[in-house]
C-alpha positions as CSV (number, residue, x, y, z in Angstrom):
1,M,0.0,0.0,0.0
2,L,1.2,3.5,-0.8
3,R,1.3,5.3,2.5
4,D,3.3,8.4,1.8
5,P,4.5,10.7,-1.0
6,Q,7.8,8.9,-1.2
7,A,6.1,5.6,-1.9
8,V,4.1,7.3,-4.6
9,R,7.2,8.7,-6.2
10,A,8.9,5.4,-6.1
11,A,5.9,3.7,-7.8
12,L,6.0,6.3,-10.6
13,D,9.8,5.8,-11.0
14,A,9.3,2.1,-11.3
15,L,6.6,2.6,-14.0
16,S,9.0,4.8,-15.9
17,R,11.9,2.3,-15.7
18,D,9.6,-0.4,-17.1
19,H,8.4,1.9,-19.9
20,L,4.9,1.7,-18.6
21,L,4.4,5.4,-17.5
22,R,1.6,7.0,-19.5
23,A,1.4,10.5,-20.7
24,R,-1.2,12.6,-22.6
25,R,-0.8,14.6,-25.7
26,C,-2.8,17.8,-25.7
27,V,-4.5,18.7,-29.0
28,D,-4.4,22.4,-29.8
29,G,-6.9,22.3,-32.7
30,F,-7.3,20.8,-36.2
31,D,-5.6,21.4,-39.5
32,G,-8.8,22.3,-41.3
33,D,-12.6,22.3,-40.8
34,E,-13.4,19.0,-42.5
35,A,-14.4,16.0,-40.4
36,G,-11.1,14.1,-41.1
37,A,-8.8,17.1,-40.5
38,A,-5.5,16.2,-38.8
39,P,-5.2,17.2,-35.1
40,V,-2.5,19.7,-34.3
41,V,-0.3,19.0,-31.2
42,D,2.3,21.5,-30.2
43,G,2.0,23.1,-33.6
44,L,2.5,19.8,-35.5
45,A,-0.3,18.3,-37.6
46,R,-0.4,14.5,-37.3
47,V,-2.7,12.1,-39.2
48,N,-4.7,10.4,-36.5
49,F,-4.8,6.6,-36.7
50,C,-5.7,5.9,-33.0
51,S,-9.1,7.5,-32.6
52,N,-12.4,5.5,-32.0
53,D,-14.3,7.9,-34.3
54,Y,-14.9,5.1,-36.7
55,L,-17.5,6.8,-38.9
56,G,-16.1,10.4,-38.8
57,L,-19.1,11.8,-37.0
58,A,-17.3,13.5,-34.1
59,R,-16.6,16.6,-36.1
60,D,-19.4,16.5,-38.6
61,P,-20.8,20.0,-38.9
62,R,-24.4,18.8,-38.6
63,V,-23.7,17.1,-35.3
64,A,-21.9,20.2,-34.1
65,A,-24.8,22.4,-35.2
66,A,-27.3,20.2,-33.2
67,L,-25.1,20.6,-30.1
68,I,-25.0,24.3,-30.5
69,D,-28.7,24.7,-31.1
70,A,-29.6,22.5,-28.1
71,A,-27.1,24.3,-25.9
72,K,-28.9,27.6,-26.6
73,R,-32.2,26.0,-25.6
74,W,-31.1,23.8,-22.7
75,G,-27.8,25.3,-21.5
76,A,-24.5,23.7,-20.9
77,G,-25.4,21.2,-18.2
78,A,-28.3,19.1,-17.1
79,G,-28.2,20.4,-13.5
80,A,-29.3,17.2,-11.8
81,A,-29.7,13.5,-12.1
82,H,-32.3,12.0,-14.5
83,L,-34.6,11.1,-11.6
84,V,-34.6,14.7,-10.3
85,T,-34.7,17.5,-12.8
86,G,-32.1,16.4,-15.3
87,H,-34.2,14.4,-17.8
88,T,-35.2,16.6,-20.7
89,Q,-37.1,15.9,-23.9
90,A,-33.7,15.7,-25.6
91,H,-32.8,12.8,-23.4
92,H,-36.2,11.1,-23.8
93,A,-36.1,11.3,-27.5
94,L,-32.6,9.9,-27.7
95,E,-33.5,6.9,-25.5
96,A,-36.5,6.2,-27.8
97,A,-34.3,6.4,-30.9
98,L,-31.6,4.2,-29.4
99,A,-34.3,1.6,-28.5
100,D,-35.6,1.6,-32.0
101,F,-32.1,1.4,-33.5
102,T,-31.2,-1.6,-31.5
103,G,-34.6,-3.3,-31.9
104,R,-35.4,-3.2,-28.2
105,E,-38.4,-2.0,-26.3
106,S,-36.5,0.6,-24.2
107,A,-33.1,2.2,-23.5
108,L,-31.5,4.0,-20.6
109,L,-28.8,6.6,-20.9
110,F,-25.7,6.5,-18.7
111,S,-22.9,9.1,-18.4
112,T,-20.2,6.8,-19.6
113,G,-19.8,3.2,-20.8
114,Y,-17.8,2.5,-17.6
115,M,-20.8,3.6,-15.5
116,A,-23.2,1.6,-17.7
117,N,-21.3,-1.6,-17.1
118,L,-20.9,-1.0,-13.4
119,G,-24.6,-0.2,-13.1
120,V,-25.8,-3.3,-15.0
121,L,-23.7,-5.7,-13.0
122,Q,-24.5,-4.1,-9.7
123,A,-28.2,-4.4,-10.5
124,F,-28.2,-8.0,-11.9
125,A,-25.5,-9.7,-9.8
126,G,-24.6,-9.8,-6.2
127,R,-23.2,-11.8,-3.3
128,G,-23.6,-15.5,-3.5
129,E,-23.6,-15.4,-7.3
130,T,-21.0,-15.7,-10.1
131,V,-20.4,-13.4,-13.0
132,L,-18.7,-15.3,-15.9
133,Q,-16.6,-13.2,-18.3
134,D,-14.2,-13.4,-21.2
135,R,-10.6,-13.1,-19.9
136,L,-10.0,-10.1,-22.2
137,N,-13.1,-8.2,-21.3
138,H,-12.9,-4.4,-20.7
139,A,-11.8,-3.3,-17.3
140,S,-15.3,-1.8,-16.5
141,L,-16.9,-5.3,-16.7
142,I,-14.2,-6.7,-14.4
143,D,-14.7,-3.9,-11.9
144,G,-18.5,-4.2,-12.2
145,A,-18.5,-7.8,-11.0
146,Q,-16.1,-7.0,-8.2
147,L,-18.1,-4.0,-7.0
148,A,-21.3,-6.0,-7.1
149,G,-19.8,-8.4,-4.6
150,A,-20.2,-11.4,-6.9
151,K,-17.6,-14.0,-7.5
152,L,-15.7,-13.3,-10.8
153,A,-15.0,-16.2,-13.0
154,R,-13.2,-15.9,-16.4
155,Y,-13.1,-18.2,-19.4
156,A,-10.3,-18.4,-22.0
157,H,-10.7,-15.7,-24.6
158,A,-13.6,-16.4,-27.0
159,D,-13.5,-20.0,-25.9
160,V,-17.1,-21.3,-25.9
161,A,-16.2,-24.7,-24.7
162,D,-14.4,-23.3,-21.7
163,A,-17.3,-21.0,-21.0
164,A,-19.6,-24.0,-21.1
165,H,-17.4,-25.9,-18.7
166,R,-17.3,-23.0,-16.2
167,L,-21.0,-22.5,-16.4
168,A,-21.6,-26.1,-15.6
169,T,-19.1,-26.3,-12.7
170,A,-19.4,-22.9,-11.1
171,E,-19.6,-23.1,-7.3
172,A,-22.1,-20.3,-7.1
173,P,-24.9,-19.8,-9.6
174,V,-24.0,-17.8,-12.7
175,S,-26.3,-14.8,-12.8
176,V,-24.6,-13.0,-15.7
177,L,-22.5,-14.1,-18.6
178,A,-20.7,-10.9,-19.9
179,T,-18.6,-10.3,-23.0
180,D,-17.3,-7.5,-25.1
181,G,-18.9,-7.5,-28.5
182,V,-15.7,-6.4,-30.3
183,F,-12.6,-6.6,-28.1
184,S,-11.1,-3.1,-28.0
185,M,-7.4,-4.1,-28.1
186,D,-7.4,-6.8,-30.7
187,G,-10.5,-6.1,-32.8
188,A,-11.8,-9.7,-32.5
189,V,-15.6,-10.3,-32.5
190,A,-17.0,-12.4,-29.7
191,P,-18.9,-15.6,-30.5
192,V,-22.1,-14.0,-29.3
193,S,-24.5,-16.5,-30.8
194,E,-22.9,-19.5,-29.0
195,L,-22.5,-17.5,-25.7
196,A,-26.1,-16.3,-25.8
197,A,-27.3,-19.9,-26.3
198,L,-25.1,-21.0,-23.4
199,A,-26.5,-18.3,-21.1
200,K,-30.1,-19.1,-21.9
201,R,-29.5,-22.8,-21.3
202,H,-28.1,-22.1,-17.9
203,G,-30.6,-19.4,-16.9
204,A,-28.1,-16.6,-16.8
205,W,-28.4,-13.1,-18.2
206,C,-26.4,-12.6,-21.4
207,M,-24.7,-9.2,-21.3
208,V,-22.8,-7.8,-24.3
209,D,-20.8,-4.6,-24.2
210,D,-20.8,-3.6,-27.9
211,A,-19.0,-0.3,-27.6
212,H,-16.8,-1.0,-30.6
213,G,-19.4,-2.9,-32.7
214,L,-22.4,-0.6,-32.8
215,G,-22.5,1.6,-35.8
216,V,-19.8,-0.4,-37.5
217,L,-21.0,-4.0,-37.8
218,G,-24.3,-5.2,-39.3
219,A,-26.0,-4.1,-42.5
220,Q,-27.7,-1.2,-40.6
221,G,-24.9,-0.7,-38.1
222,G,-26.7,-2.6,-35.4
223,G,-23.5,-4.2,-34.1
224,V,-22.7,-7.8,-33.2
225,A,-26.4,-8.5,-32.3
226,E,-27.6,-7.5,-35.8
227,A,-24.7,-9.2,-37.5
228,A,-25.6,-12.4,-35.7
229,G,-29.3,-12.0,-36.0
230,L,-29.9,-11.9,-32.2
231,G,-32.7,-10.0,-30.5
232,A,-33.5,-9.0,-26.9
233,D,-34.5,-12.6,-26.0
234,D,-30.9,-13.7,-26.9
235,I,-29.0,-10.6,-25.5
236,P,-31.3,-9.1,-22.9
237,L,-28.6,-6.7,-21.6
238,L,-27.1,-4.8,-24.6
239,V,-24.6,-2.0,-23.7
240,G,-23.5,0.6,-26.1
241,T,-21.2,3.7,-25.9
242,L,-21.8,6.9,-27.7
243,G,-18.2,8.1,-27.9
244,K,-17.0,5.7,-30.7
245,A,-19.0,5.3,-33.9
246,F,-21.6,7.8,-32.7
247,G,-18.9,10.5,-32.3
248,S,-20.4,11.9,-29.2
249,F,-20.3,11.1,-25.5
250,G,-22.2,8.9,-23.0
251,A,-23.6,5.4,-23.1
252,F,-26.8,3.4,-22.9
253,V,-28.3,0.0,-22.1
254,A,-31.1,-1.3,-24.3
255,G,-33.5,-4.2,-23.5
256,D,-37.1,-5.1,-22.7
257,R,-39.1,-2.5,-21.0
258,D,-39.1,-4.2,-17.6
259,V,-35.4,-4.8,-17.7
260,I,-34.7,-1.1,-18.4
261,Q,-37.3,0.0,-15.7
262,F,-35.5,-2.3,-13.2
263,L,-32.2,-0.6,-14.1
264,L,-33.7,2.8,-13.6
265,Q,-34.6,1.7,-10.1
266,R,-31.5,-0.2,-9.2
267,A,-28.5,1.0,-11.2
268,R,-26.6,3.2,-8.8
269,T,-24.5,4.8,-11.5
270,A,-27.6,6.0,-13.3
271,I,-29.5,7.1,-10.1
272,Y,-26.8,9.0,-8.3
273,T,-25.1,11.0,-11.0
274,T,-25.9,14.1,-13.1
275,A,-27.3,13.4,-16.5
276,I,-25.3,14.1,-19.6
277,P,-26.0,17.6,-20.9
278,A,-29.2,17.8,-23.1
279,A,-27.1,19.4,-25.8
280,V,-24.9,16.2,-25.9
281,A,-28.1,14.1,-26.1
282,A,-29.3,16.2,-29.1
283,A,-26.0,16.0,-30.8
284,T,-26.0,12.2,-30.4
285,H,-29.5,12.0,-31.8
286,A,-28.3,13.9,-34.9
287,A,-25.3,11.5,-35.2
288,L,-27.6,8.5,-34.9
289,R,-29.8,9.8,-37.7
290,L,-26.7,10.2,-39.9
291,L,-25.3,6.8,-38.9
292,R,-28.6,5.2,-40.0
293,E,-29.1,7.2,-43.2
294,E,-25.6,7.4,-44.5
295,G,-24.6,3.7,-45.1
296,W,-21.8,4.9,-47.3
297,R,-19.8,5.5,-44.1
298,R,-19.7,1.8,-43.2
299,E,-19.0,0.9,-46.8
300,Q,-16.1,3.4,-46.9
301,L,-14.8,2.2,-43.6
302,A,-14.9,-1.4,-44.8
303,A,-12.9,-0.4,-47.9
304,R,-10.3,1.4,-45.8
305,I,-9.9,-1.7,-43.5
306,A,-9.5,-4.0,-46.5
307,R,-6.9,-1.6,-48.1
308,F,-4.9,-1.4,-44.9
309,R,-4.8,-5.2,-44.5
310,A,-3.9,-5.7,-48.2
311,G,-1.1,-3.1,-47.9
312,C,0.3,-4.6,-44.8
313,A,0.3,-8.1,-46.4
314,A,2.2,-6.7,-49.4
315,Q,4.8,-5.2,-47.0
316,G,5.1,-8.3,-44.9
317,I,3.6,-6.6,-41.8
318,A,2.0,-9.2,-39.6
319,L,-1.5,-8.4,-38.4
320,T,-4.0,-10.4,-36.3
321,T,-7.2,-11.8,-38.0
322,S,-9.3,-8.7,-37.1
323,T,-11.7,-7.5,-39.8
324,T,-12.9,-4.6,-37.7
325,P,-11.5,-1.0,-37.6
326,I,-9.2,-2.1,-34.8
327,Q,-6.0,-3.4,-36.4
328,P,-3.3,-4.3,-33.8
329,I,0.3,-5.0,-34.6
330,V,1.7,-7.0,-31.7
331,L,5.4,-6.2,-30.9
332,G,5.8,-8.0,-27.6
333,D,7.7,-5.6,-25.2
334,A,6.8,-2.1,-24.2
335,T,10.1,-0.7,-25.3
336,S,9.6,-1.8,-28.9
337,A,6.0,-0.5,-29.0
338,L,7.0,2.9,-27.7
339,A,9.9,3.1,-30.1
340,A,7.7,2.3,-33.1
341,S,5.0,4.7,-32.0
342,Q,7.6,7.5,-31.6
343,A,9.1,6.8,-35.0
344,L,5.6,7.0,-36.6
345,W,4.9,10.3,-34.7
346,D,8.2,11.8,-36.0
347,A,7.1,10.8,-39.5
348,G,3.7,12.5,-39.2
349,W,1.5,9.6,-38.0
350,W,-0.3,9.3,-34.6
351,V,-0.6,5.6,-33.6
352,S,-0.7,4.7,-29.9
353,A,1.5,2.2,-28.2
354,I,-0.7,-0.1,-26.0
355,R,1.2,-1.6,-23.0
356,P,0.4,-3.6,-19.9
357,P,-1.7,-3.6,-17.9
358,T,-4.1,-2.7,-20.7
359,V,-2.9,-5.8,-22.6
360,P,-1.2,-8.9,-21.1
361,R,2.5,-8.7,-20.5
362,G,4.5,-9.7,-23.6
363,T,1.8,-8.5,-26.0
364,A,2.5,-4.7,-26.2
365,R,1.3,-3.4,-29.5
366,L,0.5,-0.6,-31.9
367,R,-3.2,-0.2,-32.0
368,V,-4.1,1.1,-35.5
369,T,-7.7,2.2,-35.9
370,L,-9.4,3.1,-39.2
371,S,-12.0,5.7,-39.9
372,A,-14.4,6.3,-42.8
373,T,-12.8,9.8,-43.1
374,H,-9.3,8.4,-43.9
375,T,-8.3,8.7,-47.5
376,D,-6.7,6.0,-49.6
377,A,-3.5,8.1,-49.7
378,Q,-3.5,8.3,-45.9
379,V,-3.9,4.5,-45.5
380,D,-1.1,3.9,-48.1
381,G,1.1,6.4,-46.4
382,L,0.7,4.8,-43.0
383,V,1.5,1.4,-44.4
384,D,4.7,2.7,-45.9
385,A,5.6,4.4,-42.6
386,L,4.9,1.2,-40.7
387,A,7.3,-0.7,-43.0
388,Q,10.0,1.8,-42.1
389,A,9.2,2.1,-38.3
390,L,8.5,-1.5,-37.3
391,P,11.3,-3.7,-35.9
392,D,11.7,-7.2,-37.3
393,M,10.0,-8.6,-34.2
394,A,6.5,-7.7,-35.3
395,Q,4.3,-10.8,-34.9
396,A,0.7,-11.8,-35.3
């Protein structure tokens, strides 16, 4: 335990020695007004290949206009929690639109995806029960199970047979089987059909956090559930975040009306926090309309992903099997990942190095993410830069 400032300093020094100390880059602005304009950091424009703005909606002028117009009407903040005075018509309309988009009866807004996962697990799991999760699930799902007081059990990554074994042999009844829809650090898609069937067979709630799938996967952008043809009966607890493909901020849970009503009564992270600003809800609603109407965004994103993968194959750059916008290049140790990221930065490309504890030790990587706003020339330029920057140890 860190009991004094000297211990804190020593812990920071140890992180630095192990090349695990994290730092932020501060964006000054953008090199142009278009949605795909390069961010400017310390006066230097860098092509961004590490954002989660998969469809290029974060800086779309129509979404920004909706934010501005709503701020003029509703102000800058909600002023209270949803159950007090913070729930406006803008929030109400967005929840209805999200329910329709996901094919569910109802939806409930949360301030962040982290809070959504904590709230769901605290509401649907507790002491004397087990929450079964994929070993590579997002930290918020792990924390949610622990904060709920449930026993946390984890199955081997995307391994349905191991999940089935652990469901059948759990010491305490499994109340929730939870998985990421698309895994944020490797881009893999969870075997949701098989997991949903397992959960149903064992009487457990199937919970899918589809933060990185919604808007991107499925013919209409409905995420892993749409792509697999699964409804609320299969995935009764569907979590989505609004800061990725939606280009906005916040999160939601969608499901049957009674499920969402129960969450409204029991999810502490929804009850005891201020609502997201109504202006953000209005901007998100505008982004959702564009996401649904402009299917070319998904088509263009798919083309960029295919171009990147083909270019890397031609250059001998080893990738994982991901077909999503998340394209990791595993380098192994943190030092190599940092060196490659810095070499790319110096050449004009922004690609983050992902290191433990975000990923398992020995699997530090570059996490390349593609967007619909990237051009062919930018994708080709990044591939050429990677060929120059990567050490020989790049491995799938």
